[in-house]
C-alpha positions in Angstrom: -85.5 145.4 -116.7 -85.9 142.3 -114.8 -83.0 141.0 -115.6 -81.8 143.8 -113.1 -84.1 142.8 -110.4 -84.0 138.9 -110.5 -80.1 138.9 -109.1 -81.5 140.7 -106.5 -83.9 138.1 -105.3 -81.5 135.4 -105.5 -82.4 134.3 -109.3 -79.5 135.3 -111.3 -80.7 132.6 -114.0 -83.9 133.6 -114.6 -82.8 137.0 -115.1 -80.7 136.2 -118.2 -83.3 133.4 -119.6 -86.3 136.3 -118.8 -88.9 136.6 -121.5 -86.7 135.0 -124.4 -89.6 134.1 -126.2 -90.3 137.6 -127.5 -87.4 137.0 -130.4 -89.5 134.7 -131.8 -91.2 135.4 -134.8 -94.7 135.1 -133.0 -94.6 137.2 -130.6 -91.6 139.6 -132.1 -93.4 140.7 -135.0 -97.2 141.0 -133.5 -94.6 143.6 -130.5 -93.4 145.5 -133.8 -96.8 145.8 -134.9 -98.3 146.9 -131.7 -95.9 149.1 -129.9 -96.6 151.9 -129.4 -93.8 152.7 -125.8 -97.0 153.5 -123.2 -98.7 149.8 -122.2 -97.9 146.1 -123.9 -98.6 145.5 -127.8 -100.5 142.7 -126.5 -103.4 145.3 -125.7 -103.8 147.0 -128.5 -103.5 144.0 -130.6 -106.7 142.4 -128.3 -108.4 145.1 -129.1 -108.5 144.9 -133.0 -108.7 141.1 -133.1 -109.9 140.2 -130.3 -106.9 137.8 -129.1 -103.2 137.5 -129.2 -101.4 135.1 -130.8 -98.4 136.2 -129.2 -99.7 136.4 -126.1 -100.8 132.8 -126.6 -97.3 131.6 -127.5 -95.5 133.8 -124.4 -97.9 132.5 -121.5 -97.4 128.6 -121.9 -93.6 129.3 -122.7 -93.1 131.2 -119.4 -93.4 130.5 -116.4 -93.4 133.9 -114.7 -96.5 134.5 -116.2 -99.7 132.9 -113.8 -101.2 132.0 -117.3 -98.5 129.5 -117.5 -100.0 127.7 -114.3 -103.6 127.8 -114.8 -105.3 124.8 -115.7 -108.8 124.6 -115.0 -109.4 121.3 -115.6 -107.3 119.9 -112.4 -108.3 119.8 -108.9 -105.7 122.2 -108.2 -106.9 125.2 -110.2 -104.6 127.2 -109.8 -101.3 125.5 -107.7 -98.5 126.5 -106.0 -96.3 128.5 -107.9 -91.7 127.5 -107.4 -90.2 130.4 -105.4 -88.1 131.1 -108.7 -90.8 131.9 -110.8 -93.2 133.8 -108.6 -89.8 136.3 -107.8 -89.7 136.7 -111.7 -92.9 137.6 -111.7 -92.5 140.3 -108.6 -89.6 141.5 -110.6 -91.5 141.7 -113.9 -94.3 143.2 -112.8 -92.5 146.4 -110.8 -89.9 146.7 -114.0 -93.4 146.7 -116.5 -94.7 149.4 -114.5 -91.3 151.3 -114.7 -90.9 151.2 -118.2 -94.8 152.0 -119.3 -95.0 154.8 -116.6 -92.1 156.3 -116.8 -91.1 159.7 -115.0 -94.9 159.5 -114.0 -94.0 155.6 -112.2 -94.3 155.9 -108.2 -93.3 153.3 -105.7 -96.9 153.2 -104.9 -98.5 152.7 -108.7 -97.6 149.4 -109.0 -99.8 148.2 -105.7 -102.4 150.1 -106.7 -102.7 148.6 -110.4 -101.7 145.1 -108.1 -105.1 146.0 -105.9 -107.0 146.8 -108.9 -105.7 143.4 -110.9 -105.7 141.1 -108.4 -109.3 140.9 -107.8 -110.1 139.0 -111.0 -106.3 137.4 -111.2 -105.8 133.7 -111.6 -103.1 132.5 -109.6 -103.0 130.8 -106.0 -103.9 133.1 -103.4 -101.0 132.8 -101.0 -99.1 133.5 -104.5 -101.1 136.2 -104.7 -100.8 137.3 -100.3 -96.7 137.0 -101.3 -96.9 140.1 -104.2 -99.1 141.9 -102.2 -97.1 142.1 -99.1 -93.9 142.9 -101.6 -95.3 146.0 -103.1 -97.0 146.6 -99.7 -93.4 147.1 -98.8 -92.1 149.1 -102.0 -94.9 151.9 -101.6 -93.6 152.4 -98.1 -89.6 151.7 -98.7 -88.8 151.4 -102.3 -87.4 148.9 -104.6 -84.4 148.6 -103.0 -85.1 147.9 -99.5 -87.2 145.3 -100.4 -86.0 143.0 -103.5 -83.5 141.3 -101.5 -83.2 137.7 -101.5 -83.7 137.2 -97.7 -86.4 139.7 -97.9 -88.5 137.5 -100.7 -87.7 134.5 -100.0 -89.0 135.0 -96.5 -92.4 135.9 -97.8 -92.8 133.1 -100.0 -91.6 131.4 -97.2 -94.4 132.9 -94.7 -97.5 132.7 -97.1 -96.5 129.6 -99.5 -94.3 127.3 -97.3 -95.6 127.7 -93.8 -99.2 127.2 -94.8 -98.7 124.3 -97.1 -97.3 123.0 -93.8 -99.7 124.1 -91.5 -102.5 122.6 -94.7 -101.1 119.3 -94.1 -101.2 119.2 -90.4 -104.9 120.1 -90.4 -105.4 117.2 -92.9 -103.2 114.9 -90.6 -106.4 115.1 -88.0 
């Protein structure tokens, strides 16, 4: 489903290569073993084993996952993520909610989920602001009017690019 959404936000290539690592033996066979159709197999594997080989493999190869960017030993632990991966991340979040919720999915669902998740989510605060505003718009206006290249790029610019420029000017003074 992410394949359908990512081109809408101007990143068709990200849609084509989205989550290809899921076809690797590490991710595929764990997914088969723990599949239930209602939530990620990774969740059940973590409950069973305490960790997931598939998740460790997946997050290290897919830049649309916040965990890919975290480096607790770096001066900037949660760096700003480039636009194409933020756009893919947003589309992935929406698609996962729709798939796992099925007929129970509503346009408000992902915002409610995000409000619980974002507190401890390992992500740059400006990127969190982009995601929050996108999901607020989806809850009010729906996916079709929200997921446009113009809209998502303008939100990224507002919270990420413009904020970086403001911060740099403040540092110069």
